[in-house]
C-alpha positions as CSV (number, residue, x, y, z in Angstrom):
1,M,127.4,125.7,89.1
2,G,130.6,127.2,90.2
3,L,132.9,126.5,93.1
4,L,130.8,128.6,95.5
5,G,127.7,126.6,94.6
6,E,129.6,123.3,95.2
7,L,130.8,124.6,98.6
8,L,127.3,125.5,99.6
9,L,126.0,122.1,98.6
10,L,128.8,120.2,100.3
11,P,126.9,119.6,103.6
12,A,124.1,118.0,101.6
13,A,126.5,115.5,99.9
14,P,125.7,112.6,102.3
15,L,122.0,113.1,101.8
16,R,122.4,113.2,98.0
17,G,124.5,110.1,98.1
18,T,121.9,108.3,100.2
19,A,119.1,109.3,97.9
20,W,121.1,108.0,94.9
21,V,121.7,104.7,96.6
22,L,118.0,104.4,97.5
23,R,117.1,105.0,93.8
24,Q,119.5,102.3,92.7
25,V,118.0,99.8,95.2
26,V,114.5,100.6,94.1
27,A,115.4,100.2,90.5
28,E,117.0,96.8,91.1
29,A,114.1,95.6,93.2
30,E,111.7,96.5,90.4
31,R,113.9,94.9,87.8
32,Q,113.8,91.6,89.8
33,Y,110.1,91.9,90.6
34,Y,109.1,92.2,87.0
35,D,111.7,89.8,85.5
36,P,109.8,87.4,83.3
37,A,111.9,84.5,84.4
38,A,111.1,85.1,88.0
39,V,107.4,85.4,87.3
40,Q,107.5,82.2,85.3
41,R,109.2,80.4,88.3
42,E,106.5,81.8,90.6
43,L,103.8,80.6,88.2
44,A,105.4,77.1,88.1
45,R,105.6,77.0,91.9
46,L,102.0,78.2,92.2
47,N,100.9,75.3,89.9
48,E,102.8,72.8,92.0
49,R,101.1,74.1,95.1
50,L,97.7,73.7,93.5
51,E,98.5,70.1,92.4
52,A,99.8,69.3,95.9
53,G,96.5,70.6,97.4
54,E,98.3,73.3,99.3
55,I,96.0,76.0,97.8
56,D,92.5,75.9,96.3
57,E,91.4,76.8,92.8
58,E,90.2,80.3,93.9
59,E,93.6,81.1,95.5
60,F,95.4,79.8,92.5
61,D,93.3,82.0,90.1
62,R,93.8,85.1,92.3
63,R,97.6,84.7,92.5
64,E,97.9,83.7,88.8
65,D,96.1,86.9,87.8
66,E,98.5,88.9,90.0
67,L,101.5,87.3,88.4
68,L,100.2,87.7,84.8
69,D,99.5,91.4,85.6
70,R,103.2,91.7,86.6
71,L,104.2,90.2,83.3
72,E,101.9,92.5,81.3
73,K,102.8,95.7,83.1
74,G,106.6,95.3,83.4
75,P,108.7,97.8,85.3
76,R,107.7,101.4,85.2
77,T,110.0,103.7,83.2
78,T,110.9,107.1,84.5
C-alpha cells in the first residue's frame, strides 16, 4: 500500500489501534483463564470449600468438572 493508501486509512487509525488493544486484552485474559497454575489454585480452593462445608458434593462435582474442562481445552489458538 502506498502513501495514498496510508493517507486514506489515517482517519481509521484510532479504531485500528483500539481493535489491536482489545485483541491483546482478550489474549491475556484467555492466557490467565487457562493457566494450569491458576486452575490448580481454584481446584485447591474448591476442595477447601467442600471440606469447610461451604458447598455440597453436587456443587463441588459441577465446579470441578468445569475446571478440569478448562485444563483439558486450554486456550484457543487462532
